[in-house]
N, C-alpha and C positions, 0 to 999 in steps of 0.2 A: 452387792450392789453391782450393777453393769452398767457403768454409762455410756452412751455412745451421742457421737456427734450429731447436734440437731440443727443448728446454724451458726452462722458466723454474728457477734454481736453487735457489728458494724451494721447488720440488715435489721436490727430492731432500735428504733427511736426511742428515746425515754417518753413515756406515757403514753406507749402505743402496745399492740398484740400483733404478734405476727403468727399465720395460719401454717402450721407443716403437717405431713402425714410421716411417723416415724415406726417402721414396722406395724404397718396396716393400722394405726390410731392415728385420728384427727387431735391434734394437740395445738394448744393457741401458747406462745412464748410471751409473756407480759414483761415490759421493762417497768421498772420503778426503779431510777437513780440509779445506783450501781448493782441494784439486783435484777435478776429475770429470772420469774416463776414460771412453771410448766402446770397448765390446766387440760382437761380435755375439754375439746373444742365445741361442747354440745352444750345447750340449756337443757337441765335437767326437768323444766317444766315442758316448753316448746319446741326443744329437739333443733334449734338452728343453732349454727356457728356463733358461739361467744368474741370471736375474736374481730366480729364487725360490729360490736356494740363499742360504747366509749366505756374510756378509763379514766377515775379519778381515784388518786392513790394508791391503794393497794383492793382497789374494786373493780371489778368490771361489769358492766349493766347489758343485758340482752338485750338489744335492739327491739324485739317484737313486742314484748310485755312488760320491759322494765325491770324483771328481775337482778337484784345485783347479789354477786358472788364475792367473797374473800378469795382473793388470789393467792394466798399464802395458806389458808386451809380448805379451801373448797367450799366453804360452809354458805347456805343460801341465807341472805340478810333480809330480805324481804318477799311477800306475796308478791305473783303468783305461787315463786318456786316454794318447795318445801324440803326438797331435797337437793343433800349437796353434789358439787361435781368431783369427779377425781383430781387429785393434784400428783405431780410426781416430784423427786427430788432432781436438784440441777447444780451444776459447779460450772463456774467459769474456769477456764484455762488460756489466758491471753486473752484472744479474739473470738476463741471457741466456747459456743454455749453447749455444755453437754447435760443429756436428760437419762434419768435412771426409771422405764417404764416398768423393771421389776418390782418398785416399791411404791404403789400409790400411798397416797394422803401423807406423804413423809414429813409433810409440813404442819401437822396438828398441832395448833396451839390454843390457849385459852384467850378466848377476844372478850 
């Protein structure tokens, strides 16, 4: 795993997403309580930024058609999206959020 600095934790308020570009990839950092999750910042259905959508718990909603994704796993939770979005491993070191782009879907869990 190769973790790199993505943002300062203080840049991401709880319950919000921060859009960043990291090594040419668009990534949304989503803060849920004390955790930060990293997902590809593109809806798998409509190809619009997920970071512009609403966040409720561990779900992010695409603002265009209402598809929801689990930020922990990337799973599409409702139509019209049927495909997941990639997720990436994160670590928090003090006030620094680190992301590993080399390991997509590191948070796959049974939901």
